[in-house]
C-alpha positions in Angstrom: -6.7 5.7 -12.4 -6.3 2.5 -10.3 -3.4 1.6 -12.9 -1.5 4.7 -12.2 -2.1 4.5 -8.4 -0.5 1.0 -8.5 2.5 2.3 -10.5 2.9 5.1 -7.8 2.9 2.5 -4.9 5.3 0.2 -6.6 7.7 3.3 -7.3 7.7 4.2 -3.7 8.2 0.7 -2.3 11.2 0.3 -4.6 12.6 3.7 -3.5 12.3 2.7 0.3 13.8 -0.7 -0.7 16.8 0.9 -2.2 17.2 3.8 0.6 17.1 0.7 3.3 20.0 -0.9 1.5 21.9 2.3 1.1 21.5 3.1 4.9 22.7 -0.6 5.9 25.7 -0.2 3.8 26.5 3.4 5.2 25.9 2.1 9.0 28.2 -0.8 8.3 31.1 1.0 7.1 30.4 3.7 10.0 30.4 1.1 12.6 33.7 -0.8 11.1 35.4 2.5 11.1 34.7 3.1 14.7 35.7 -0.2 15.8 39.1 0.3 14.1 39.9 3.4 15.8 42.9 3.1 18.3 41.8 2.7 21.9 43.7 5.9 22.8 41.9 8.1 20.3 38.3 6.7 21.5 39.2 7.9 25.0 40.3 11.3 24.0 37.0 11.8 22.3 34.7 10.3 25.0 36.4 12.2 28.2 38.4 15.1 29.2 40.6 14.0 32.1 39.0 14.6 35.5 42.0 16.5 36.9 42.0 18.9 33.9 38.3 19.4 34.2 38.8 20.2 37.8 41.6 22.7 37.1 39.4 24.6 34.4 36.6 25.1 36.9 39.0 26.6 39.3 40.1 28.8 36.6 36.6 29.6 36.1 35.8 30.5 39.6 39.1 32.7 39.8 37.8 34.3 37.0 34.2 35.4 38.4 35.8 36.2 41.7 37.9 38.9 39.9 35.2 40.0 38.1 33.0 40.8 41.0 35.7 41.9 43.4 38.6 43.3 41.3 41.1 42.3 43.9 44.7 43.6 43.6 46.7 40.6 42.0 43.4 38.7 41.2 44.4 39.0 37.6 47.8 37.9 37.8 46.5 34.6 39.6 44.4 33.9 36.7 47.3 34.1 34.4 49.5 32.0 36.6 46.8 29.5 36.9 46.1 29.4 33.1 49.7 29.1 32.2 50.6 26.5 34.5 47.5 24.3 33.5 48.5 25.0 29.9 52.3 24.5 30.6 53.1 27.5 28.7 56.0 29.3 30.4 56.1 32.2 27.9 52.6 33.1 29.3 54.3 34.1 32.8 55.8 37.0 31.4 52.3 38.4 31.3 52.2 38.3 35.2 52.9 42.0 36.5 54.0 41.0 40.1 57.9 40.1 39.7 57.9 37.6 42.5 54.6 36.1 41.1 56.2 36.0 37.7 59.2 34.4 38.9 57.2 31.7 40.8 55.2 30.9 37.6 58.4 30.5 35.6 59.9 28.3 38.3 56.9 26.0 38.4 56.4 25.3 35.0 60.2 24.8 34.4 60.2 22.1 37.2 56.8 20.5 35.7 58.5 20.1 32.5 61.8 19.4 33.8 63.3 22.0 31.4 66.4 23.9 32.1 66.0 26.0 29.2 62.6 27.6 30.8 64.7 28.9 33.3 66.4 31.6 31.1 63.2 33.3 30.9 64.1 34.7 34.4 65.5 38.2 34.0 67.1 37.6 37.4 70.3 35.8 37.9 69.5 34.7 41.1 66.2 33.4 40.4 67.4 31.7 37.2 70.0 29.8 39.2 67.4 28.7 42.1 65.3 27.4 38.8 68.3 25.6 37.6 69.3 24.4 41.1 65.5 22.8 41.8 65.7 21.1 38.4 69.2 19.9 38.3 68.8 18.6 41.9 65.9 16.7 41.1 67.4 15.1 37.9 70.6 13.9 40.0 68.4 12.4 42.7 66.3 10.5 40.3 69.3 9.3 38.5 71.8 9.2 41.2 74.2 11.1 39.2 76.8 13.0 41.2 78.1 14.9 38.1 74.6 16.3 37.5 74.5 17.1 41.5 78.0 18.9 41.3 76.8 21.1 38.5 73.8 22.8 40.5 74.9 26.5 40.6 73.4 27.2 44.1 75.9 25.9 47.0 73.1 25.3 49.3 71.0 23.2 46.7 74.4 21.5 45.7 74.9 20.3 49.3 71.7 18.9 49.7 71.7 17.1 46.5 75.4 15.7 47.7 74.1 14.9 50.9 70.9 13.1 49.5 72.9 10.8 47.2 75.8 10.0 49.9 73.0 9.2 52.2 71.0 6.8 49.8 74.6 5.1 48.8 75.5 4.9 52.5 78.7 3.1 51.5 82.3 4.2 52.3 83.6 2.6 49.2 81.4 4.9 47.1 83.3 7.9 48.6 86.5 6.5 46.9 85.3 7.4 43.6 84.8 11.1 44.5 88.4 12.5 44.6 88.7 15.4 46.6 85.2 15.2 47.9 85.8 11.7 49.8 86.3 13.0 53.1 83.0 15.3 52.8 81.3 11.9 51.7 83.0 9.7 54.5 81.8 12.5 57.1 78.2 11.6 56.0 78.7 7.9 56.2 80.5 8.2 59.8 77.6 10.2 61.1 75.1 7.8 59.9 76.9 5.0 61.6 77.4 6.8 64.8 73.6 6.9 64.9 72.9 3.6 63.6 75.4 2.0 66.5 74.7 4.7 68.9 78.4 5.1 69.2 80.0 8.5 69.6 83.4 7.1 68.5 82.4 7.2 64.9 82.1 11.0 65.4 85.8 11.4 66.5 86.8 10.2 63.1 85.1 13.1 61.6 87.2 15.5 59.5 85.1 18.8 59.7 85.3 20.2 63.3 81.7 21.4 63.1 80.2 18.5 61.9 82.1 16.2 64.4 81.1 18.5 67.2 77.2 18.4 66.1 77.3 14.5 65.6 79.1 14.2 69.5 76.6 16.7 71.2 73.5 15.3 69.2 74.3 11.6 69.6 75.6 12.2 73.2 72.3 13.7 74.2 70.3 10.7 73.0 69.4 7.4 74.9 70.3 4.8 72.5 69.1 1.8 74.8 66.5 3.5 76.8 68.0 2.8 80.2 68.2 6.3 81.8 71.5 7.3 80.8 72.5 9.4 77.8 74.9 8.2 75.5 77.5 10.8 76.6 77.0 9.4 80.3 77.3 5.9 79.0 80.8 6.7 77.8 81.6 8.7 81.2 80.6 5.7 83.3 82.0 3.1 80.8 78.9 1.3 80.3 77.4 -0.1 77.0 75.2 2.3 75.3 73.2 -0.7 73.8 72.8 -2.6 76.8 70.4 -1.2 79.4 71.7 -3.4 82.0 75.6 -3.4 81.5 76.3 -5.3 84.4 73.3 -7.9 84.3 72.0 -7.4 87.8 68.3 -6.7 86.7 69.0 -2.9 87.4 68.8 -0.1 84.5 72.0 1.6 84.2 70.2 4.8 84.7 68.6 3.7 88.0 71.7 2.5 89.3 73.7 5.9 88.8 70.7 7.8 90.2 70.8 5.7 93.4 74.6 6.0 93.5 75.5 2.4 92.6 78.0 1.4 90.3 76.2 0.5 86.8 79.2 -1.9 85.8 79.4 -4.0 88.9 78.9 -4.3 92.5 79.5 -1.5 95.2 78.8 2.3 95.3 80.2 4.8 92.9 83.1 6.3 93.8 
């Protein structure tokens, strides 16, 4: 009986030893596999991005609100939030309200910088707005005037044109624009007028409305803070960049207000 007991104990000890060896081999292999995982893959396994988690929580909150109140348009809000969160522009087609549906399509198209998504718009004007926003962004990012001029909406195209020219702020750049040269130069001249505080630059603007706007806006400003507007500086012949044109220690505006000549001695005539 004792002999049998010893045999059983020996068998159990051997089995435990074999199990320990096998487990050690398995653990070592698993550890090596984990260590060899790409860093980005480990991150994917470990965590969901914080902003994604926050957005999912917002969606769930909106769903709960809809279930409780059943407000009109609530279902559309959830659909839009989910579509934008997943960047699935086709999901916008499920939105009932036309305006909300259009906003959904345009928003995702802009986020993905994808002009083709604009084709989902049934209304041509909405499609053009969508394309104008995307092409305008692309043109500004790359300073590409050719892309800018392809913007379908006139107001968006003008805004894009102004942004690029304003950024360049170089008259030589205008020479590259062919028939748009004068339009470009008008922007450069306006910038120069305000930089120098000199309305004479406005006089060279070819577009009448822009010329008048430049003169009126700049003329009403006081570039040197001497109490005389730029247009009054021109009227009295004083320097719009020098608060004391005659160097007598009195501001030009104060001299005019007191009836004295801001350019020299004596009273104003």
